[in-house]
C-alpha positions in Angstrom: 60.8 -54.5 41.2 59.4 -58.0 41.6 62.1 -59.9 39.8 62.6 -63.6 40.7 66.3 -64.4 41.0 68.5 -67.2 42.2 70.9 -67.2 45.2 73.7 -67.3 42.6 72.4 -64.0 41.1 72.8 -62.4 44.5 76.3 -63.8 44.8 77.3 -62.6 41.3 75.9 -59.2 42.2 78.0 -59.2 45.4 81.1 -60.0 43.4 80.4 -57.2 41.0 79.9 -54.8 43.9 83.2 -55.9 45.4 84.9 -55.4 42.0 83.4 -51.9 41.5 83.2 -50.5 45.1 85.6 -52.6 47.2 84.8 -54.3 50.5 83.4 -51.0 52.0 80.8 -50.8 49.2 79.3 -54.3 49.9 76.0 -53.3 51.4 72.5 -54.8 51.2 71.1 -51.8 49.5 73.8 -51.8 46.8 73.3 -55.6 46.0 69.5 -55.1 45.8 69.9 -52.0 43.6 72.2 -53.9 41.2 69.6 -56.6 40.9 66.7 -54.1 40.8 64.9 -56.0 43.7 63.7 -55.0 47.1 65.2 -56.1 50.4 62.2 -58.3 50.8 63.4 -60.4 47.9 66.8 -60.6 49.5 65.3 -62.0 52.7 63.4 -64.6 50.7 66.9 -66.2 50.0 68.9 -65.2 53.1 68.1 -65.1 56.8 70.3 -62.1 57.4 73.3 -60.2 56.1 75.7 -62.7 57.8 74.0 -65.6 56.0 74.5 -63.8 52.7 78.2 -62.9 53.3 78.9 -66.4 54.4 77.2 -67.7 51.3 79.1 -65.2 49.1 82.4 -66.3 50.4 81.5 -70.0 50.0 80.3 -69.3 46.5 83.5 -67.5 45.6 85.5 -70.5 47.0 83.3 -73.0 45.1 82.8 -71.3 41.8 86.1 -69.4 41.3 88.4 -72.0 42.8 87.1 -75.5 43.4 85.2 -75.8 40.2 88.0 -74.3 38.2 90.5 -76.6 39.8 88.3 -79.6 39.1 88.3 -78.6 35.4 92.0 -78.2 35.4 92.8 -81.6 36.9 91.0 -83.1 34.0 93.8 -81.8 31.7 96.4 -84.6 31.7 99.2 -82.6 30.1 100.8 -80.5 32.8 102.0 -77.8 30.3 98.5 -77.4 28.9 97.1 -77.4 32.5 99.5 -74.6 33.5 98.5 -72.7 30.3 94.9 -73.1 31.4 95.8 -71.9 34.9 97.3 -68.8 33.4 94.1 -68.2 31.4 91.9 -68.6 34.4 94.2 -66.3 36.4 93.9 -63.6 33.8 90.1 -63.9 33.7 89.5 -63.7 37.5 87.5 -60.7 38.8 90.6 -59.0 40.1 88.7 -56.2 41.8 86.6 -58.6 43.7 89.6 -60.7 44.6 91.4 -57.5 46.0 88.3 -56.6 48.0 88.0 -60.1 49.4 91.6 -60.0 50.5 90.9 -56.7 52.3 87.8 -58.3 53.9 90.0 -61.3 55.0 92.2 -58.9 57.0 89.2 -57.7 58.9 87.1 -60.8 59.3 88.2 -64.3 60.5 85.5 -66.1 58.4 86.8 -64.4 55.3 90.4 -65.1 56.3 89.8 -68.8 56.5 88.2 -68.9 53.1 91.0 -66.7 51.7 93.6 -69.1 53.1 91.8 -72.1 51.6 91.6 -70.4 48.2 95.3 -69.5 48.3 96.3 -73.0 49.3 94.2 -74.7 46.6 95.6 -72.4 44.0 99.1 -73.0 45.2 98.6 -76.8 45.3 97.3 -77.1 41.7 100.2 -75.0 40.4 102.8 -76.9 42.4 101.4 -80.3 41.3 101.5 -79.2 37.7 105.0 -77.8 37.9 106.2 -80.9 39.7 105.0 -83.0 36.8 107.1 -80.9 34.4 110.4 -80.8 36.3 112.1 -83.4 38.5 112.9 -80.8 41.1 110.3 -80.3 43.9 112.1 -77.2 45.2 111.8 -75.5 41.8 108.2 -76.6 41.5 107.6 -75.2 45.0 109.3 -71.9 44.1 107.3 -71.7 40.9 104.0 -72.1 42.7 105.0 -69.4 45.2 106.1 -67.1 42.3 102.8 -67.7 40.6 100.6 -67.0 43.6 102.7 -64.0 44.6 102.5 -62.6 41.1 98.7 -62.9 41.0 98.2 -61.4 44.4 100.6 -58.6 43.7 98.8 -57.9 40.4 95.5 -57.7 42.2 96.8 -55.5 45.0 98.8 -52.9 43.0 97.5 -49.4 42.4 99.1 -49.4 39.0 96.7 -49.7 36.0 96.0 -53.4 35.3 97.8 -54.7 32.3 96.7 -58.3 31.6 99.0 -58.5 28.6 102.0 -57.8 30.9 100.8 -60.3 33.4 100.5 -62.9 30.7 104.0 -62.2 29.4 105.5 -62.5 32.9 103.8 -65.8 33.4 105.0 -67.1 30.0 108.6 -66.1 31.1 108.1 -67.9 34.4 107.0 -71.0 32.5 110.2 -70.8 30.5 112.3 -70.6 33.7 110.4 -73.7 34.9 111.0 -75.5 31.6 114.7 -74.6 31.7 114.9 -76.2 35.2 115.6 -72.9 36.9 118.9 -72.4 35.0 117.9 -68.8 34.1 117.7 -67.7 37.7 
């Protein structure tokens, strides 16, 4: 069990644990077991569990949100940008996202990160929608619908159906393109 890993490997393992077992399953022993390392290896990278969980939340914010948005803002066509946003939304680790949302209801540190993620995601959708329609209120509603849809999808106990989520987002895009006339 003497594998040399990066901090990112520990964070990816943590996201996998969150996806598979939820927030209650996020434990040092489980993360180490997933990586086939000892707790000594863990402490080579992290001072303590709080150091790890703070880093995990920061990693989730940076990798799953900020970097993704940075790539999106490089797409000049707002329709193509929204299509890419939908693709990213479909590919998120929804189980981990659900678990982090649970965590954010129990821990102020997680809550602050969750709020930042929600705001950044909302802002990129709003900005893109506002470039398509000359109606800031419709763009605002569209951004809310998009975030509400994603969060609801992640929180439901129904079986996940990415195809249905995609189809709903395509229909919302059509409502946006129609200037909200189909409401």
